[in-house]
N, C-alpha and C positions, 0 to 999 in steps of 0.2 A: 529288939534288933537295933544295933547302932548304925550310923551312917555308912561306915566301911562295909559292914555286912550287907546293907541295902544295895550299895553300889555293886558289890560282887554278885549278888542275886540278880540285879538288873542286867549285868554283863552276860551272865549265864543264859538269861531269858532271851537276850538279843542274839547271842551266838547259837542258840538252839536251832534257829532257822536262818543260816548264814545267807543264802541266796536271796530269800525274801527280805531280810533286813538290809542287805546291800542295795537291792532295787528300791527299797523304800527310802534309803538315805540318799539315793542318787540325785533327787531334786535338790536336797540341801547342799550336796557336794557341788553341783553345777551352780547353784545360786551363790554360795559363798565364794567359789572360785571366780565366777564372773564379776562379782563386786570388787574383789581384790584386783583382778586384772584390769577392769575398766578404770578404776580410780588410779591405779599405778600408771597406766598408759596415759591417762588424762594429765596426771601430774608431770610425767615425763615430757609430754607435748608442751605443757605450760613452761617448764624449765627451758626447753629448746627454743620456744618462741621468745622468751625473755633474753636468752643469749643472742638470738638473731638481732633483736633491737639494740642490745648493748654494743655489738660489734660495729654497728653503723656509726656510733659516736656517743658522746655523753653530753648532758646539759644542752641538747640540741633543739633549735627551732628551725623550721623550714617554711619559707614564704613562697606560696605558689600563685601564679596568675589566676584570675577568676575562672577561666575556662576549665581548670582542673577540678572544679566542684562537681562536674558531671553535666552532660548534655552540651549541645553546641548552640550558642546564641548568635545574635547579630554581631557583625564586626565591631559596631560601635560599643557593644557591651563587653568586648574582650581585649582591652589594651593590655599589653604585656608589661612586666616589670622593666624598669629602665636602669641603665648603668649608673645614673646619678643617684638612684635610691640607696646604693650601698654606702657612699661616704656620708650621706645625710643621716642614715640610721646610726652610723658609727658616732656621729656628732651628737645626735639627739638622745641616744640611749647609752648612758655610761655603764650599764650592767652588761653590755656586750663585751666579751673577751676577744672573740675572733669572728670575722664576717667575710664572706665572699659571694659574689654572684656566680652563677653556674649555668652552662648550657650543655646539652648532651644529645646524643643520638646513637642508635645501634648502627654499626658499620662493619664492613668486611675488612679484616686485617690480613696481612700476608708476610711470611718470612720464608725466603727461598721457595720451596714448593708447597709449603703448608699454609692453608688458609683457615681463618676462624672468624666467625661472627661474634662480636662482643659489644659492650656498652662503652662508648667514648664519652668521657666526662671532662668538660673544660672548667677549670677553676683556678683561682690564684693560689700561690704556694701554701697559704694557711689552711687550705682544704684538707691537707694531711692531718692537721691537728683536730679540725672539726670532725672529720670522719674517722678519727682514731686509727690512722694508718701510718703513723710515724715509724713503727718498727719495720726495718728493712731486711729482706733476705740478701740483697746485694745492691751496691750503688747508693744513690742518694736521690732526694727529691729535686725537681727543677727549682730554680732560684727566681728572685724578683727581677733579676737582670733578664732571664729568659722570658719572663712575663712582659717586661717593658719592650723588648725587641721582637716579641711574638715568634720566638725561636721554635723550630720544629723538633721538640724534644718530648719525651713521654716517660711515664712511670707505669709499669705493668702490675696489675693485680696478679695474685698467685695462679688463679685458673687460666687467665690469659697467657701468662708466662709458660705454664706447663703445656698448654695446647699448642703454642707456637714453637717452643724450644725443647720441651722435656725438662725434667727436674735436674738433670746432671749437666746441662749445657750452660755456658756463661752467656747471658743476654746483654749485659752492660757494655755499651760501646758499639753494639751492632746496630744495623739499620733495619727497620721494618716499614711496610707500606700500609697506610690507613687511607682508604678511599683514593688510592692511586697517588697519594702524597707521601714522600719519604720522611720518616721520623727517626731520630737517634734515641735509643733506649738508654736512659741515664740511671734508672733504678728499678728494682723489683721489690714489691711489698711482701712482707712475711705473710704466711698463711693465717687467715682469720676464722675460716669455717662458716661463712655465710651461705645462704641459699636464696632462691627466688629472684624476682626482678631487681631487688635492692642488694643483691650479693656484692659486697665490696671486693671479693676476690675475682669476680668476673667483670673487671673494669680495666680500662686504660685511661689514665689521667694525663691531660695535656694542659698547657697554660691557657687561661681564659681568652686572652687576646688572640692566640693562635687558633683556638676553636672558633671564635666569632668571625675573624677576618680572613683566615687562610683555609679553613677546613669546612665549616658548616655554613658560612655566609649569614650569620645572624647579627642583627643590630640590638635586639632586646634580650632579656634574660629569661631562661626557663624557670629559674627559682633563685632564691637567696638562702644561703645556709649560714646559720648563726650558732655560735657556742656561747652560752651564758657564763657569767663568772661564778654563779652559785646555783646549784640545783634547787635549793629551797626557795630561791627568789625567781625561779623560772617563770611562774605565772605572772609576776610583776613585770619581768622582762618582756614577756609576750604582749602584755597590755600596752607597754610603752612603745613597742614596735608597731602595734596596730594603730596607736594614736598618731605616731609619726607618719606612717604611710597614708593614713586617712586624710591628711592635709592635702595630698596631691593625687591620690588614687581613688577617687570616688566618681560615680556616675551622676547623671543629672538629678536623680532622686535622692542622692546622698548615701547610697549603698556602697560599701567598700568593694573595690575591684581587685581584691586579693584575698588570700586565705593563709593564716598562720597556723601551723600545726606544731603542737608541743609534744616532745618525746615522752613526757610523763603521761600525757593523755593516751598515747599509743599503748603504753605499758598498762595503764588502768583498764583500757578497753580490752586488751588481750587477756588480762587476768579475769575479767568478768566473763568473757566468752569461753575461755577454757574451764572456768569454774562451773558455768552453766552446763557445758558439755559433759563434764565429769558427773554432775548431779543427775543429768538426764540418763546417761549410760548406766550409772549405778542404780537408778530407779528402775530401769528396764530389767537389769540383772536381778534385782530384788524380787521380781515377779516369780522367778524360779524358786526362791525360798518359800513364797506363799504356796506355790504348787506342791513343793516338797512337804510343807506343813499339812496340807490336805491329805497327802499320801500317808503321813505319819498317823493322822487321826483315823484314817481308814483301817490301817493295819492294827492299830491299838484296839479298835472296836472288834476286829476279828479275833485278836488275842484274848480280849475279855470273854468273848463267846466261847472260844476254845478252852479257856481255863476256868469256866464257871464252877465246875466241881471242886477244883483246887481252891477257889475263893471260898466256897461253902465250907470246905474242910478246915481251912485256916480260921474262919470265923467261929466254927464249932469248937475249935481248940483254944479260943480266947483272943484271937487277933482283933484289934479294935478297928473301927471304921477308918480312923485317921491313918493307921498303918497300911491298910489296903490302898487307900487314896495315894499316900506317899510313894508306895512301891510302884504302882503303875505310872504315876507322874514321873518318877525318877527314870523308869525305863524309856519313856518318851524323850526326856531331856538327854539321857545318855546316848540314845540313838542319834539325835540331832547334833550333839556335841562331837561325837566321833565323825559324823559327816562334815562338821565344821572344820575339824583338824585336817581331814583329807582335802577339803576344798581350799583351805589356806595354802597347803603345800602345792596343789595343782595351780592355784591362782598365781603364786609366786613364780613358779616355773613359766607360766604363760606370760607374765610381765616381761621376763628376760628374753623369752623367745620372740614375742611380738615386737618388743622395743628394738631388738636387733634388726628385724625386717624393716621397721619404720625409721630406723636410724635416729631414735630419740633416747635420751638417758633413761635407764630403768629405775624407777623409784617405787619401792615397796613402802607404802605408808603404814606405819605401826598403828596409828589411830584408826585407819580403815580396817586393819586386821582385828583390832579389839571390837570395833563396832560390828563388823560382819560376824565375828564369833559370838558376841553377845546377842546379836539378832537371831542367830541360828538357835542358841539355847532358849531364847524367848519364844521362838516359833515352837520348839518342843514343849515348852511349858504351856503355851496357849492352846495348841491343838491337842495336847495330851490331857488337858484338864477334863473335858467332857467324858472320854473313855474311862479315866480314872474315877470320876464321880459315879459313873454308871456301875463300875466294879464295886465301889465302896458301899453302894446302896442295895446290893443284892442281899436278899434274906437267906440266912444259912440253910433253912429247911428246903426252900425252893431251889437253891443252888445245888444242894446234895442230890435232889431228885432229878436234876437236869441230865439229859442223855445227849 
């Protein structure tokens, strides 16, 4: 009997008890489908997270005061960043392309009868380049003249614009109120697609001097934003920034009173977290495959018992032990493989359905499909081996006498 004949015989044996075979394959179907869905959703979440970091800006370093490391210490341990730190860093670190101090706060904004709570970010005009927000829907960014004069002008992020004006209304040249202060809208940023607390779309940008002296009443900086000249040299840029600030911003014990965060570190951390999550979810889903394999073994043992006389007859007619072993092993693999195909189809559908609900890009990983299918076939081979060995070891006389 050649391989094609063996496969046809295996398919006939599986289809002889359709309901039982389907229920047996269900564990494999669920397991493969779950693995495909979990890895696909994990990869989509990873892609979405990377996009969120990239829309914030490129080659970016952010310097925070010490208190942002977590916990509240003594006042003497929490000096904030100073305005003079910005020109000193620009002078000390030639790898810096653009730099600005920044202050910010959430505040209520109002246009006519519409009110909206959003993030107000004060920064010098180069914040548009650092935060990758130079593409405009309408108008332009405020200028260095606006910064020097602390003018009450602002640039709206896309979400702030649509909440206050709606997508079809012209905002440029109109007046809005921010914390009861009147500001002229000079520009609206194009949609970027951010989410969360760092959403660049849910921002209103104003000149740094205006934010410090006219709106928020701050003397020091909440953070310093930096764009490096070269992404590959960003770690060196970070080290130079830390060395420069450490000359002035240390406590009595010599510990730095600031923290520099590297955008590359965020990306690596996000990759590791999402990869770990995907492995964890896929591992949990794989348990269904093992459960399905146990079900395959159970049914194959039942099948061997039911077909004992058939096995004895085939051996009496000259069938070799290897032939019986291969036949039952092939039936187990075929059952798992069919379940694997169904699981791949259902898992792919699940990826698109769940990704739509979570608003992440659906990514069907071809490598995950091959691994899941190969694993399902391996499960059939492993759990079908014992029943197949048991069938092949039956003695013809004893098998023919079995009732």
